[in-house]
Residue, then its C-alpha position, 0 to 999 in steps of 0.5 A: x500500500x502506498x499512502x500519500x498525505x499532507x504534512x498535517x496528515x503525516x503528523x496525525x499518522x505519527x501521533x496515531x502510531x505512537x498511541x497504538x501498539x503492534x506493527x505499522x501494518x497492524x495499526x494501519x489496518x486497525x485505523x482503516x477498519x480492515 
């Protein structure tokens, strides 16, 4: 998966990654509701 986002969105993603446990893939699937 290739994700494109603005600097502002990147900050939100970075914060979300800090607040969740697991691999980046697991976190993205969880946040995307997959």
